[in-house]
C-alpha positions in Angstrom: 0.0 0.0 0.0 1.3 3.4 -0.9 1.2 6.4 1.5 -1.4 8.0 -0.7 -3.7 4.9 -0.4 -3.1 4.8 3.3 -4.2 8.5 3.7 -7.2 7.9 1.5 -8.2 4.9 3.7 -7.9 7.2 6.8 -9.8 10.0 5.1 -12.6 7.6 4.0 -12.9 6.2 7.5 -13.0 9.7 9.0 -15.8 10.8 6.7 -16.6 12.6 3.5 -15.7 16.0 4.8 -12.2 15.0 5.8 -9.3 16.5 3.9 -6.1 15.0 2.9 -4.3 17.3 5.4 -6.6 16.1 8.2 -5.8 12.5 7.4 -2.1 13.3 7.4 -2.4 15.1 10.8 -4.5 12.2 12.3 -2.0 9.6 11.0 1.0 11.5 12.5 -0.7 12.0 15.9 -1.8 8.3 16.2 1.5 7.0 14.8 3.5 9.0 17.4 1.3 8.0 20.3 1.4 4.3 19.3 5.1 4.3 18.5 5.8 5.8 21.9 3.6 3.2 23.6 5.4 0.3 22.0 8.8 -1.0 22.9 11.5 0.4 20.5 12.0 -3.0 19.0 8.3 -3.4 18.3 8.1 0.1 16.9 10.9 -0.7 14.5 9.1 -3.8 13.3 6.0 -1.8 12.6 8.0 0.9 10.8 9.7 -1.8 8.7 6.3 -2.6 7.1 5.4 1.0 6.2 6.1 2.7 2.8 9.0 5.3 2.9 6.8 8.4 3.3 5.0 6.8 6.3 8.2 5.6 7.8 9.3 9.3 7.9 6.0 10.2 9.7 6.4 7.3 12.1 10.0 8.3 13.0 9.4 12.1 13.3 10.3 13.2 16.9 11.6 9.8 17.9 13.8 10.1 20.9 17.0 8.0 20.9 17.0 5.3 23.6 13.4 6.0 24.6 11.4 3.8 26.9 7.8 2.9 26.2 5.4 5.5 27.6 2.5 4.1 29.7 -0.6 5.4 28.0 -4.1 4.1 28.8 -6.9 4.7 26.3 -7.9 8.2 27.7 -4.3 9.4 27.8 -3.8 8.1 24.2 -6.9 9.9 23.0 -5.8 13.1 24.9 -2.5 13.0 23.2 -4.1 12.5 19.7 -6.5 15.4 20.6 -3.6 17.7 21.5 -1.6 16.9 18.4 -4.4 17.1 15.9 -6.3 20.0 17.5 -9.7 18.3 17.4 -12.2 19.6 19.9 -13.0 16.4 21.9 -11.8 13.1 23.1 -14.6 11.5 21.1 -13.2 13.0 17.8 -9.7 11.8 18.9 -11.1 8.3 19.4 -12.7 8.4 15.9 -9.3 9.5 14.4 -7.5 6.7 16.3 -9.9 4.1 15.0 -9.5 5.4 11.4 -5.7 5.2 11.6 -5.6 1.9 13.4 -7.9 0.4 10.7 -5.6 1.7 7.9 -2.5 0.5 9.8 -3.9 -3.0 10.2 -4.5 -3.2 6.5 -0.8 -2.4 6.1 0.7 -4.7 8.6 1.0 -8.5 8.4 -1.4 -10.4 10.7 1.5 -11.5 12.9 2.7 -7.9 13.3 -0.8 -6.7 14.1 -1.0 -9.4 16.8 2.4 -8.3 18.2 1.1 -4.7 18.5 -2.0 -5.9 20.2 0.0 -7.9 22.7 1.8 -4.7 23.9 -1.3 -2.6 24.4 -3.1 -2.1 27.7 -6.5 -3.8 28.0 -8.5 -0.6 27.2 -6.4 0.2 24.1 -6.6 -3.5 23.0 -10.4 -2.9 22.7 -9.8 -0.1 20.3 -7.3 -2.0 18.3 -9.6 -5.0 18.1 -12.5 -2.8 17.0 -10.4 -1.4 14.2 -9.4 -4.9 13.3 -13.0 -5.8 12.7 -13.3 -2.9 10.3 -10.0 -3.6 8.5 
């Protein structure tokens, strides 16, 4: 899948009124929160399955020798909300689902399961909901 197709999948999941720029912002925000939640090794494995342009988005702001950040679902949504500038946690949840769905279409089934294994229970529910839509 190309980055253009990935963004189109995100935009389609967000809704008809979504722009390409809003899909890119949502992707960056969710990627950064997810990357920081995963171990560095797992984050590298996810990145390896992304096209070049999305690898650059995934890596943006990556801290060397970082440790996984403990984020529950509400903290994850709050971070996405801050980074995208959407008005509510509900909108951040919707963006997260859209990006998770597109990402699961991109990842191998085994890699998607590896991501799932590293998420806390409440974020696993969101990942699983997106999996059903993928």
